[in-house]
VOLUMVEX-964347 format. One record per residue: residue number from 1; residue in three letters; x, y, z of N, C-alpha, C in turn. Coordinates in steps of 0.02 Angstrom, whole numbers. Each point is the difference from the previous one (the first is absolute). Example, Ala and Ser with C-alpha at 12.3 -4.5 7.8 and 13.67 -1.06 7.14 Angstrom:
<romars>
ROMAR seti roke n_east n_north   n_up ca_east ca_north  ca_up c_east c_north   c_up
ROMAR    1  ALA    660    -284    390     -45       59      0     45      60      0
ROMAR    2  SER    -18      53    -36      42       59      3    -39      55     37
</romars>
This chain:
<romars>
ROMAR seti roke n_east n_north   n_up ca_east ca_north  ca_up c_east c_north   c_up
ROMAR    1  MET   6091    6394   6568     -36      -17    -61    -75       8     11
ROMAR    2  LYS    -34      26    -49     -73        8      5    -33     -65    -23
ROMAR    3  LYS    -41     -29     43     -34      -62    -15    -74      12     -9
ROMAR    4  TYR    -30     -36    -47     -70        8    -18    -33     -68     -5
ROMAR    5  SER    -65      -1     12     -40      -60    -13    -50      14    -55
ROMAR    6  LYS    -10     -49    -44     -44        9    -58    -73       0     22
ROMAR    7  LYS    -37      52    -20     -70        7     20    -49      -6    -57
ROMAR    8  ASN     22      13    -61     -47        0    -56     37     -23    -63
ROMAR    9  PHE    -30     -47    -36      30      -26    -61    -42      21    -59
ROMAR   10  ALA     34      13    -57     -38        8    -63    -36     -65    -13
ROMAR   11  ILE    -60       4    -29     -43      -58     -4     25     -53    -49
ROMAR   12  LEU     39      21    -51      23      -48    -50     75      -2     -4
ROMAR   13  LEU     26     -58    -16      71       -7    -16      8      15    -74
ROMAR   14  ILE     47      43    -16      10       21    -69     62     -34    -27
ROMAR   15  SER     -7     -32    -56      58      -31    -33     11      36    -66
ROMAR   16  THR     62      22    -12      14       37    -61     70     -16    -24
ROMAR   17  LEU     14      15    -62      66       -9    -28     36      67     -4
ROMAR   18  VAL     56       6     36      35       64     -2     38      10    -65
ROMAR   19  ILE      6     -52    -41      37        7    -62    -45      10    -61
ROMAR   20  LEU    -65      -1     11     -46        8    -56    -33      68      1
ROMAR   21  SER    -25      21    -56     -35       64     -5    -75     -10      6
ROMAR   22  GLY    -36      55     10     -72       -3     -1    -31     -29     63
ROMAR   23  VAL     37      -1     54     -27      -30     62    -37      53     39
ROMAR   24  TYR    -63     -14     18     -39       46     42    -48     -41     40
ROMAR   25  LEU     13      -8     64     -41      -43     42    -23      37     62
ROMAR   26  ILE    -56     -22     28     -30       35     56    -31     -49     49
ROMAR   27  ALA      5      16     64     -39      -33     51    -38      54     38
ROMAR   28  ALA    -62     -12     20     -39       53     31    -44     -28     56
ROMAR   29  ASP    -10      43     51     -41      -19     58    -20      64     36
ROMAR   30  HIS    -61      25    -13     -19       66     25    -40      -1     65
ROMAR   31  ILE    -37     -53     13     -44        1     58     16     -58     46
ROMAR   32  ASP     25      16     59      16      -50     50    -43      11     62
ROMAR   33  ALA     20     -30     55     -35       11     63      7      74     20
ROMAR   34  PRO    -48      28     37       2       71     19     64      19     36
ROMAR   35  ALA     30     -46     37      62       16     36     59       8    -46
ROMAR   36  VAL     -7     -22    -63      56        2    -47    -11      52    -55
ROMAR   37  THR    -60       2    -27     -14       42    -58     17      74     14
ROMAR   38  GLY     38      29    -46      17       70      4     58      15     47
ROMAR   39  LYS     25     -49     35      55       12     46     67       1    -38
ROMAR   40  GLY     52      23     34      65        7    -31     30     -65    -24
ROMAR   41  SER    -23     -55     28      28      -65    -19    -44     -37    -51
ROMAR   42  ASP    -54      32    -22     -48      -33    -45     22       8    -73
ROMAR   43  ILE     23     -55    -30      20        1    -70    -61     -10    -45
ROMAR   44  THR     -9      45    -48     -56       -6    -46     20     -29    -67
ROMAR   45  ASP     58      20    -26      21      -22    -66     75     -14     -1
ROMAR   46  VAL     20     -46    -43      70      -11    -17      5      -5    -76
ROMAR   47  TYR     44      39    -29      11       -3    -72     74     -14    -15
ROMAR   48  ALA     13     -36    -53      68      -11    -24     -1       4    -76
ROMAR   49  PHE     43      43    -28       0        6    -73     67      28    -23
ROMAR   50  GLN     14     -13    -63      61       27    -29     -8      75     -9
ROMAR   51  SER     52      38     15      -2       72     -8    -14      19    -72
ROMAR   52  PRO    -51      40    -13     -15       21    -69     55      45    -29
ROMAR   53  ALA     41      29     44      53       45    -24     67     -35     -8
ROMAR   54  ASN      7     -58     33      65      -35     -1    -13     -74      6
ROMAR   55  SER      9     -37    -55     -15      -72      0     47     -40     44
ROMAR   56  SER     53      31     25      47      -35     44    -20       5     73
ROMAR   57  ASN    -55      35     14     -22       10     69    -68     -31     14
ROMAR   58  MET    -11     -19     63     -65      -22     24    -27      51     49
ROMAR   59  VAL    -66       9     -1     -34       46     46    -45     -40     46
ROMAR   60  PHE      4      15     64     -43      -31     50    -41      55     33
ROMAR   61  VAL    -65     -13      9     -44       48     33    -38     -36     55
ROMAR   62  VAL      2      27     60     -39      -25     56    -43      57     26
ROMAR   63  ASN    -66     -10     -2     -47       50     24    -29     -20     67
ROMAR   64  VAL     -7      49     45     -28      -13     66    -53      53     16
ROMAR   65  GLN    -38     -13     52     -52       46     24    -51      17    -55
ROMAR   66  GLY    -33     -51    -24     -48        9    -54    -63      36     21
ROMAR   67  LEU    -39      19    -51     -65       32      8      3      67     36
ROMAR   68  LEU     56      36    -10       6       67     30    -43      50    -40
ROMAR   69  ALA    -45      33     34     -39       53    -32     46      60    -13
ROMAR   70  PRO    -13      39    -52      42       59    -12      6      45     61
ROMAR   71  SER    -53       6     39       2       43     60     47     -27     54
ROMAR   72  ALA     14     -65     -2      43      -30     50     71     -11    -24
ROMAR   73  THR     11       8    -65      65      -18    -29     56      46     24
ROMAR   74  ALA    -13      65      5      53       47     18     30     -16     69
ROMAR   75  ALA    -41     -27     45      23      -15     67     28     -71      7
ROMAR   76  ALA     -7     -41    -52      23      -69      4     76      -2     -2
ROMAR   77  THR     29     -43     41      73       -6      3     20     -74      4
ROMAR   78  PHE     59     -15    -24      28      -66      9     16     -11     74
ROMAR   79  ASP    -14     -59     25      10      -15     71     75     -11     13
ROMAR   80  PRO     31      40     45      71       -9     14     16     -65     35
ROMAR   81  GLU    -50     -34     26      11      -65     34     -5     -58    -49
ROMAR   82  VAL    -15      14    -63     -11      -53    -50     55       3    -53
ROMAR   83  MET     30     -57    -13      47       -8    -56    -36     -38    -55
ROMAR   84  VAL      1      28    -61     -27      -35    -58     57     -39    -32
ROMAR   85  GLU    -13     -64    -14      53      -44    -25    -23     -34    -65
ROMAR   86  ILE     41       6    -52     -10      -37    -62     46     -60      3
ROMAR   87  ASN    -30     -60     -3      38      -62      7     10     -32    -69
ROMAR   88  ILE     60     -23    -13      18      -26    -66     31     -69      7
ROMAR   89  ASP    -32     -50    -29      26      -68     -2     29     -11    -69
ROMAR   90  ASN     67      -2     -5      31      -10    -65     37     -67     -4
ROMAR   91  SER    -17     -47     44      32      -65      0    -25     -42    -58
ROMAR   92  ALA     42     -47    -21     -19      -43    -56    -59     -44     18
ROMAR   93  THR     -8     -18     63     -53      -45     21    -66      36     14
ROMAR   94  LYS      2      67      3     -60       40     15    -34     -28     63
ROMAR   95  ASP     35       5     57     -25      -27     62    -42      50     40
ROMAR   96  ASN    -13      58    -31     -40       53     32     29      22     67
ROMAR   97  VAL     65      -1      4      38       30     56     40      58    -28
ROMAR   98  GLU     -3      57     32      32       59    -27     77      -7     -1
ROMAR   99  ASP     29      11    -59      72        1     -8     27      71      1
ROMAR  100  LEU    -43      47    -20      16       71      1    -59      38     29
ROMAR  101  VAL     13      57     31     -54       43     24     16      72    -18
ROMAR  102  ILE    -53      38    -12       4       73     -4    -42      26     57
ROMAR  103  GLN     30      37     45     -33       21     62     -7      76      1
ROMAR  104  ALA    -59      25     20     -12       72      3    -26      19     68
ROMAR  105  THR     31      51     30     -23       27     63    -17      74     -9
ROMAR  106  PHE    -40      27     45     -26       68     -7      9      37     66
ROMAR  107  GLU     28      60     -6      12       39     61     12      73    -18
ROMAR  108  ASN    -32      45     37      10       72     -8     -9      24    -72
ROMAR  109  GLY    -52     -26    -32     -16       21    -68     46     -27    -53
ROMAR  110  LYS     40     -50     16      47      -30    -47    -15     -75     -6
ROMAR  111  VAL     20     -28    -57       0      -72     -9     71     -22    -12
ROMAR  112  GLN     21     -53     33      66      -29    -10    -10     -70    -28
ROMAR  113  VAL     31     -14    -58      -7      -65    -32     68     -35      0
ROMAR  114  TYR      1     -62     26      61      -39      6     -4     -61    -46
ROMAR  115  GLY     55     -16    -34       2      -59    -42     -4      16    -74
ROMAR  116  PRO     -9     -52    -41     -11      -71     16     61     -29     36
ROMAR  117  VAL    -14     -41     51      52      -28     41    -25     -66     29
ROMAR  118  ALA     47     -45     15     -20      -63     32    -27      14     70
ROMAR  119  PRO    -56     -31     20     -28       13     66     42     -31     55
ROMAR  120  LEU     -3      29     59      34      -28     58    -40     -59     29
ROMAR  121  GLN    -65      -1    -13     -42      -56     20    -59      -4    -47
ROMAR  122  THR    -31     -58     -5     -58      -10    -43    -60     -20     42
ROMAR  123  GLY    -58      -2    -32     -59      -22     36    -40      58     29
ROMAR  124  LEU    -29     -11     59     -48       47     29     31      60     34
ROMAR  125  ASN     66       2      6      34       56     31     53      27    -48
ROMAR  126  SER     13      65      5      49       33    -43     45      45     42
ROMAR  127  THR     62       6    -22      47       47     29     22      49    -53
ROMAR  128  LEU     -1      63     15      19       51    -48     74      -8    -17
ROMAR  129  VAL     15      -5    -65      69       -8    -24     24      67    -25
ROMAR  130  THR     45      32     36      20       68    -16     65       3    -40
ROMAR  131  THR     26     -59    -21      60        0    -42    -21      -1    -74
ROMAR  132  GLY     45      19    -43     -15       -2    -71    -34      64    -23
ROMAR  133  ASN    -43      -6    -51     -33       58    -30    -49      32     48
ROMAR  134  ILE      4      65      8     -48       39     39    -19      61    -41
ROMAR  135  VAL    -65       8    -13     -26       57    -38    -53      34     42
ROMAR  136  GLU      6      66      6     -48       39     39    -37      49    -44
ROMAR  137  ALA    -64      11     16     -40       50    -36    -47      34     49
ROMAR  138  THR    -19      60    -16     -51       35     39    -68     -27    -21
ROMAR  139  VAL    -43     -15     48     -68      -23    -16    -37      58    -33
ROMAR  140  SER    -26     -11    -60     -35       53    -37    -66      16     33
ROMAR  141  PRO    -18      63      6     -64       19     30    -57      -8    -49
ROMAR  142  TYR    -61      -3     26     -59       -5    -41     -8      64    -42
ROMAR  143  LYS     -6      -8    -65      -7       54    -48     59      48      2
ROMAR  144  GLY     58     -22     26      59       41      2     52     -22    -51
ROMAR  145  THR     59      29      4      54      -16    -45     25     -71     12
ROMAR  146  LEU      7     -40    -53      23      -68      6     75      -1     15
ROMAR  147  SER     19     -44     46      70       -7     19     24     -70    -17
ROMAR  148  MET     61      -5    -25      28      -65    -19     70      -5     28
ROMAR  149  GLY     17     -60     27      68      -14     21     33     -46    -50
ROMAR  150  GLU     65       9    -11      35      -41    -49     72      -9     20
ROMAR  151  LYS     23     -63     -3      70      -15     16     17     -70    -26
ROMAR  152  ASN     59      -7    -30      25      -65    -24    -50     -34    -47
ROMAR  153  GLY    -35      40    -40     -48      -29    -47    -68     -17     28
ROMAR  154  ILE    -10      12     65     -63      -13     34    -39      65      8
ROMAR  155  LYS    -64      -2    -16     -43       59      7    -55     -16     50
ROMAR  156  VAL    -19      50     40     -49       -9     53    -50      57      1
ROMAR  157  PHE    -64     -17      7     -53       49     11    -44     -25     56
ROMAR  158  ALA    -25      46     41     -51      -17     50    -47      59      8
ROMAR  159  GLY    -66     -16      2     -48       53     10    -69     -21    -23
ROMAR  160  PRO    -50      43      8     -69      -17    -19    -10       1    -75
ROMAR  161  ARG    -39     -49    -24     -18       -4    -70    -73     -22     -6
ROMAR  162  ASP    -30      14    -57     -67      -24    -14      1     -77     -2
ROMAR  163  ASP    -49     -31     31      -1      -73      0    -10     -26    -71
ROMAR  164  PRO     48     -39    -27      -5      -22    -69    -42     -62    -10
ROMAR  165  PHE    -21     -32     54     -34      -64     -6    -73      10    -19
ROMAR  166  PHE    -22     -35    -54     -70        4    -23    -36     -64     21
ROMAR  167  PHE    -57      10     36     -39      -58     20    -72      21     10
ROMAR  168  ASP    -47     -39    -27     -71       14      7    -26     -41     59
ROMAR  169  LEU      2      29     59     -18      -37     61    -75     -17      1
ROMAR  170  ASP    -42      45    -23     -72      -13      1    -17     -59    -45
ROMAR  171  ALA     31      -3    -59     -13      -56    -45     25     -65     31
ROMAR  172  TYR     57       4     33      27      -60     33    -47     -25     54
ROMAR  173  LYS    -28      45     40     -47      -19     52    -63     -31    -30
ROMAR  174  ALA    -22      27    -56     -60      -26    -33     12     -71    -25
ROMAR  175  ILE     59     -13    -27      17      -67    -25      4     -49     58
ROMAR  176  ILE     33      20     53       6      -43     60    -69     -13     30
ROMAR  177  GLY    -43      52     -1     -67       -6     29    -50     -37    -45
ROMAR  178  GLY     20     -15    -61     -43      -38    -45    -50      41    -39
ROMAR  179  THR      5      67      2     -47       42    -38     28      21    -68
ROMAR  180  SER     62     -19    -14      31       14    -64     48     -56    -18
ROMAR  181  THR     15      -6    -64      45      -54    -21     63      26    -34
ROMAR  182  LYS      6      65     -7      59       26    -35     13      73     19
ROMAR  183  PHE     61      21    -15      18       70      7    -23      40    -60
ROMAR  184  ASN    -13      64      9     -19       43    -55     63      28    -34
ROMAR  185  ASN     -8      21    -62      56       31    -36    -20      70    -20
ROMAR  186  PRO     32      53     28      63       -1     36     -7     -11     75
ROMAR  187  GLY    -59       3     27      -8       -8     72     11      65     38
ROMAR  188  ASN     -7      -4     65       7       59     44     64      -6     41
ROMAR  189  ASP     41      53     -2      63        0     38    -15      19     72
ROMAR  190  THR     -6     -50     43     -19       11     70     50      46     35
ROMAR  191  PHE     64      -5    -17      52       36     36     18      67    -32
ROMAR  192  LYS    -39      21    -50      13       64    -33     -2      57     51
ROMAR  193  GLY     50      43     -3       1       58     45     34     -13     66
ROMAR  194  THR     22     -61     12      36      -14     62     75      -5    -15
ROMAR  195  ASN     40       7     53      72        2     -8     34     -53     43
ROMAR  196  VAL     64     -10    -13      42      -44     38     67      35     13
ROMAR  197  LEU     38     -26     47      70       21      8     43     -50    -37
ROMAR  198  SER     41      23    -46      39      -43    -44     74       3     16
ROMAR  199  LEU     31     -59     -1      73       -6     -1     19     -28    -68
ROMAR  200  VAL     43      36    -37      21      -22    -66     76      -5      1
ROMAR  201  VAL     25     -58    -19      73      -12     -3     18     -28    -68
ROMAR  202  GLU     45      32    -35      25      -24    -64     72     -23      8
ROMAR  203  VAL     16     -61    -20      67      -27      9     24     -32    -64
ROMAR  204  PRO     65      -1    -12      26      -37    -58    -13     -75      8
ROMAR  205  LYS    -20     -32    -55     -12      -72      3     62     -39     21
ROMAR  206  SER     59      28    -14      62      -35     17      8      -9     76
ROMAR  207  MET    -37      39     39       3       -6     73    -46     -55     27
ROMAR  208  LEU    -41     -29    -44     -49      -49     22     19     -72    -17
ROMAR  209  GLY     57      -9    -31      19      -67    -22    -22     -11    -71
ROMAR  210  THR      4     -63    -23     -20      -16    -68    -57     -51      1
ROMAR  211  GLY    -35      -4    -57     -55      -47     -4    -63      27     33
ROMAR  212  SER    -43     -45     22     -64       20     29      6      12     75
ROMAR  213  VAL    -44      42     26      -2       15     71    -73      -2     24
ROMAR  214  ASN     -9     -18     63     -64        9     34      5      63     42
ROMAR  215  ILE    -53      40      0       0       64     36    -62       5     42
ROMAR  216  TRP      7      20     63     -58       15     42     20      55     48
ROMAR  217  ALA    -50      33     28      13       57     44    -32     -13     68
ROMAR  218  THR     32      27     51     -26       -3     68      8      67     34
ROMAR  219  SER    -42      13     48      12       57     45     19     -29     67
ROMAR  220  ASN     48      31     32      32      -28     60      0      53     55
ROMAR  221  ARG    -30     -16     57      -3       48     55     58     -10     47
ROMAR  222  ARG     29      57     22      58       -3     44    -18     -32     67
ROMAR  223  LYS     43     -43     24     -12      -34     63     17      46     58
</romars>
């Protein structure tokens, strides 16, 4: 069994209703310590929303390796030593312990997505669960043909995308520094022109349980 330890968490816990429409939530964290920022285990964004094409499905997006310049994007790759994990707490008590996981590994230009499935262990360590649903896709190249994997109602994409997160960092620094009291409208998109590596997984809501769920993402390095 492949065992991993959690190295990076999405900054926010996301709570959403899998049975309701119009859900679109995000957690973001673009700038960390130099040893983390831009590395294969550095999570920048987590999104969860109802599929615009199918109201019976949920879409999860985990972005890593933020602030990639266009000149560096073509050479950027998912780290084969890192497993990206989407954690789902669907218990009635909402104890923030994962009841289901969606796990993604990367190797030889492919992404393999496992789950949703009950984890073999919870907390700071993870074990890859290779039973149940397995969907594979070719990692799409920068400015190349998009590749999608699909099986048992689950769809998977992995590859570079334009960073969708809008944030005016200069205005934020001015507010923190006391030289300004507000953001401008529309403001300056600090991350315009930079890219991320995205993992996108679409799953039927019926695989996530019923009622509300808490969702968070982690990157896990192989031991």
